[in-house]
C-alpha positions in Angstrom: 0.3 -39.9 15.8 0.5 -41.8 19.0 0.2 -38.6 21.1 -1.9 -36.4 18.8 -5.6 -37.0 18.4 -6.8 -37.5 14.8 -9.7 -35.2 15.9 -7.4 -32.2 16.0 -7.6 -30.2 12.8 -5.2 -27.3 12.0 -5.6 -24.6 9.4 -4.8 -21.0 8.8 -7.2 -18.4 7.5 -4.2 -16.4 6.4 -2.4 -18.9 4.3 -4.0 -18.0 1.0 -2.8 -14.4 1.3 0.4 -12.4 0.8 1.3 -10.1 3.7 0.3 -7.0 1.8 -3.3 -8.4 1.4 -3.4 -9.2 5.1 -2.3 -5.6 5.8 -5.1 -4.3 3.6 -7.6 -6.4 5.5 -6.2 -5.4 8.9 -6.3 -1.7 8.0 -9.9 -2.1 7.0 -11.3 -4.3 9.7 -9.1 -3.7 12.8 -8.6 0.0 13.2 -9.4 -0.2 16.9 -6.2 -2.2 17.3 -3.9 0.3 15.6 -2.3 1.6 18.8 -2.1 -1.8 20.5 -0.3 -4.2 18.1 3.3 -4.8 17.2 5.4 -7.0 15.0 8.7 -5.5 16.0 11.3 -8.0 16.8 13.0 -5.7 19.4 9.6 -5.1 21.1 10.5 -6.9 24.3 13.9 -5.2 24.5 12.1 -1.8 24.2 9.8 -2.7 27.1 12.7 -3.4 29.3 14.4 -0.1 28.4 13.5 3.4 29.4 11.1 3.7 26.5 8.0 2.1 28.2 4.9 1.4 26.2 6.6 1.7 22.8 5.6 -1.0 20.4 7.9 -0.1 17.5 11.6 0.5 17.4 11.3 2.0 13.9 14.8 0.7 13.1 14.5 -3.0 12.4 13.5 -4.9 9.2 10.1 -5.9 10.8 9.2 -2.3 11.6 10.2 -1.1 8.1 8.3 -4.0 6.4 5.1 -3.6 8.4 5.2 0.2 7.9 5.7 -0.3 4.1 2.8 -2.7 3.7 0.4 -0.8 5.9 1.3 2.7 4.6 -0.8 2.6 1.4 -3.9 2.0 3.5 -3.2 4.5 6.3 -3.7 8.2 6.7 -0.9 10.3 7.9 -2.6 10.5 11.4 -3.0 6.8 11.5 0.7 6.3 10.6 1.7 8.6 13.3 -0.5 7.0 15.9 1.0 3.6 15.1 4.7 4.3 14.4 5.1 7.8 15.9 6.7 9.0 12.6 6.8 8.6 8.9 9.5 6.0 8.2 9.8 7.0 4.6 11.2 10.3 5.8 13.9 8.7 7.9 17.1 8.9 5.9 18.9 6.5 8.3 16.6 3.7 7.0 17.8 4.0 3.4 19.8 0.8 3.3 17.1 -1.2 5.1 14.4 -0.1 2.6 16.8 -0.8 -0.3 17.3 -4.4 1.0 13.6 -4.9 1.5 12.8 -3.7 -2.0 15.6 -5.7 -3.5 17.4 -2.7 -4.8 20.7 -3.5 -3.1 22.2 -5.6 -0.4 20.6 -8.8 0.8 17.0 -9.2 2.0 17.0 -9.2 5.8 17.0 -12.6 7.4 13.8 -11.9 9.4 10.2 -12.8 9.0 9.4 -10.2 6.4 7.5 -10.5 3.1 8.9 -10.5 -0.4 10.7 -7.8 -2.3 7.6 -7.8 -4.6 5.3 -6.9 -1.7 7.6 -4.0 -0.7 7.7 -2.8 -4.3 3.9 -2.9 -4.7 3.4 -1.2 -1.3 5.8 1.6 -2.2 4.1 2.0 -5.6 0.7 2.3 -3.9 2.1 4.8 -1.3 3.8 6.7 -4.0 0.6 7.0 -6.0 -1.4 8.4 -3.1 1.3 10.5 -1.5 0.3 14.2 -1.2 3.0 16.8 -1.5 6.7 16.3 -1.9 7.8 12.7 -1.9 9.7 11.7 1.2 13.3 10.5 0.9 12.6 6.8 0.6 9.9 7.2 -2.0 12.3 9.3 -4.1 14.7 6.4 -4.1 11.7 4.2 -5.1 10.8 6.6 -7.9 14.4 6.7 -9.3 15.5 3.1 -8.8 12.3 1.1 -9.3 9.3 3.1 -10.6 11.3 4.5 -13.5 12.2 0.9 -14.6 8.7 -0.6 -14.5 5.7 0.0 -16.6 2.2 0.5 -15.2 1.4 -2.9 -16.7 4.2 -4.4 -14.6 2.7 -2.9 -11.5 -0.8 -4.2 -12.4 0.5 -7.7 -12.9 2.3 -7.5 -9.6 -0.9 -6.2 -7.9 -3.0 -9.0 -9.4 -0.5 -11.6 -8.2 -0.1 -10.3 -4.7 -3.7 -9.1 -3.9 -5.5 -12.2 -5.2 -5.9 -14.9 -2.6 -4.6 -18.4 -3.6 -7.4 -20.7 -2.4 -6.1 -23.6 -4.5 -3.3 -24.4 -2.1 -5.1 -24.2 1.1 -5.8 -26.3 4.2 -9.0 -24.5 5.2 -12.0 -26.8 5.5 -14.5 -26.2 2.6 -17.3 -24.8 4.8 -15.0 -22.2 6.3 -13.4 -21.5 3.0 -16.7 -20.3 1.6 -17.3 -18.0 4.5 -13.8 -16.6 4.1 -14.3 -16.0 0.4 -17.6 -14.2 1.1 -15.9 -12.0 3.7 -13.0 -10.8 1.5 -14.3 -11.0 -2.1 
């Protein structure tokens, strides 16, 4: 503590939330940023290539994960404006989505959320999808949905969408404001 002031306080408003809950809040409150944000780990490589002004490679675990957790909250037009395509229709991403959902392989060693979050996100997208299921959601339907009850999904939703304010480092006065904003 010799070089750090005791007056400095650090906290994260996002710590009480799973990524899927953050995606829900982002999609509700930050629509104006949809075409100007990225979480793609190859983003900087993209900018140095011939594909100028592209925020998403649509091939890496981060793109697939962010797509999955945002998709339940987006319209088709919003999805296209952010990602440029429906990733659930891309058959080349099959193994990546299988890994993210914990169906097969190993969860990618990148900063992505849990298998449970991907499963819940896929369930929510599956439930609201209009028309024929895309390729990836057919895999979800056959490999995951058919093996879980609606009660299983409800428990998962309760766990992942309910903020955990018990283990937080947010100052109490700000915590109350945050609770009022999201609850």
